N, C-alpha and C positions, 0 to 999 in steps of 0.2 A: 456134626462136623464143624470145625472151626472155620470161620469165614474171614477173609480180609475185610477190614473196615475201610469203606471208600468215602472220601469227601469230594463233592463236585463244586467247583468254583465257577460262578456265572455272572453275567452282567446284564442280560437282556431277557428275551422271551422264553428261553429255556427249551427250545425244540430238541436240542441234543440231550438235555437232561431228561426230557420226556421219553426219548428213545432209550435211554439207560434204564429209566424206571420200568418201561414196558418190557425191556429185555430181562430185567430182574424178575418181573411177574411171570414171564413166559418160560423162564428157566434157561435162557441163553447165558445170563450171568448167574452162576450157581456157587462159585467159589468166593464171591465177594458180596458185600451188602452195603448199599448206600446208607450211611449213618448221619451225614451232615451235608447241608448245602450252604455255601457262603456266597453272598453277593456284595459287590462294591457299589451297587446301585439300589437305593431304597425302593424304587418303583419297578424293579425287575419282576416281570410276570413269573419268572422262574421260581421266585420265593413262594408264590401262590401254588404253583405246580407241586413243589416240595411239601407244603402244608397239606394239600389235598391227598398226597400219597402217604401222609403220616410220618414224614421225614423232618427231622429238626432243621430249621432254616434260620439263618442269622444274617444280618446286614452289618458290614463293617465299613465305616466311612473314612476314606483317605482325606477328604476335605476337613472333617472334624479333627482327625488325628494329625493333620498338618504335613507330615512327612511320610515318604515311602517306607522308611525304616520303622516308624511307629505303626504304620498300617500292617507291615509284614509281621511285626512282633505280635500284634493282636490276632492275626490269622494263625500264626504258629501256636499261640496260647490256646485258641479254639481247637486246632487240630490235635494238640497234645491232650487237652482235656477230654476229647472224645476218642482217644486211642487210635487215631487214623493211620492206616498202613499205606494207602494209595490215594493220590490226588489226581482228579481228572479235571482238566480245564475244558469247559464246554461253552464257548462263546464268552470267554473271560477277557475283557478289554483292558488289561493292565499287564505291563511287562514286569516280570518278577526279577529281582536282583540276583546276582551270582551267589551272594551269601545264602539266599533262600533256596535257590535251585540246587546248590551243592549240599545243603543240609538234607535234601530229599533226593539224592542221586538215584536215578532209575526208579523213582517212585512217583514221578509226575508225568502224566501223558496229556497230549493236546491233539485235537483234530484240526487240520488246516484244509481249507477248501480248494486245494490244487494238488497236482502231482509234484511234490517237492523233488528236485530243486527249481521247478518253474514257479513263477509268481509267488514268491515267498520272501520272508525277511521283513525288515523295518518298513512300515507303511502299508504292507499288504494284509488287509483284513476285510472281512465282510464283503460287501458288493464290489469293493475296489479290485479284489482278486478276479472276479468274473468279468468286470469291465476290461481289465488288462488282458485276460484270455481272449475275449472277443475282438479287442483291438488288434491283437497279434494275429488273429485268424486261425488259431489252433483248431484241429478237428476233434481232438480228444483232450478232455481235462479229467478231473476226478477229485479225490480227497486222500489225505495222508494222515495217519496217526503216528506220532513220534514221541520219543522221550523229550522232556524239556530240560535244556541247559541254559547257560547264560546268554547264548546267541539266539535271537528270535528265529524260530523255525529251524534251529541248527542241530537239534538232537538226533540221535540214531532213529532210523525209520523202523516202525513195528509192522505197519500194514498200509497197503495202498489199494485203491480200487478205481478203475477207469470209468469215465462216463462220456458218452458221445455228445459232441456239440452239434446242435441241429440248425439248419437254415432258419433264419428269422428269430433266433434266440435273442432275448434281451438279457441284461445282467440278472434281472429278477427271475425269469423263467429258468435260466441256467443255474442260478443259486438253488432254486427249489429242486431241480432234478439232481443236482450233486448231493443235496441233503438226503433226498429220498433213496437214491440209488447207491450212494456211497457212504456218506457220513453216518447215517443212522444204522448202517450195517456194521461197518468196521470199527466204530468207536465201542459199542457194546462187546464185540468179539475180542477186541484188544484189552478191554477192562477185565474180561473173564480170563484171558491168557495170562495177564500179569498177576491177577488175584490168585490164580491157581499156582503160579510159580512162587508167590509169597507164602502161600499156605504150605508149600513143600519145603519152605525154609530157604528159598532162593532170594536173590537180591536184585 
């Protein structure tokens, strides 16, 4: 069976990447295959996770390339060279331009650690999202997988999963629970759903 070729873009430890690799190994992701991992951070442990799983891993430096345009051109070249069908942003700490996102319309997905439209958009990433949720006093938070367009966290929602906020939660404990109970479940499921659609000739 032909599988959609997946690239995962990362910047850090790669826990969501690991969830995707595990899902591929367990058969949750069966219509797609991770063929490439790209990091904009040379020290990202995600690169090691990819290498350990036998997946091609490359580092592309925006600092060395000087501009966002040159960086995105290098990413596009790597994606095309590897015949990538679907791009998954998994803790990728760089905003992609409208030129880039429109080129891969409905072929880029991202996981965000809140129930969009809450705590999302410019400046909301990582622990900041959970800090904001706790400050607001919400009783339920969660994660969202969405398509990526030119607006940060602005693309169409693919999946959401709610997670309860507990008394005494810190941003760190809440972040961990959202990852374990939501992100690591709905990101692989969404990658499979879109891969299956691509394999059927959908867009």
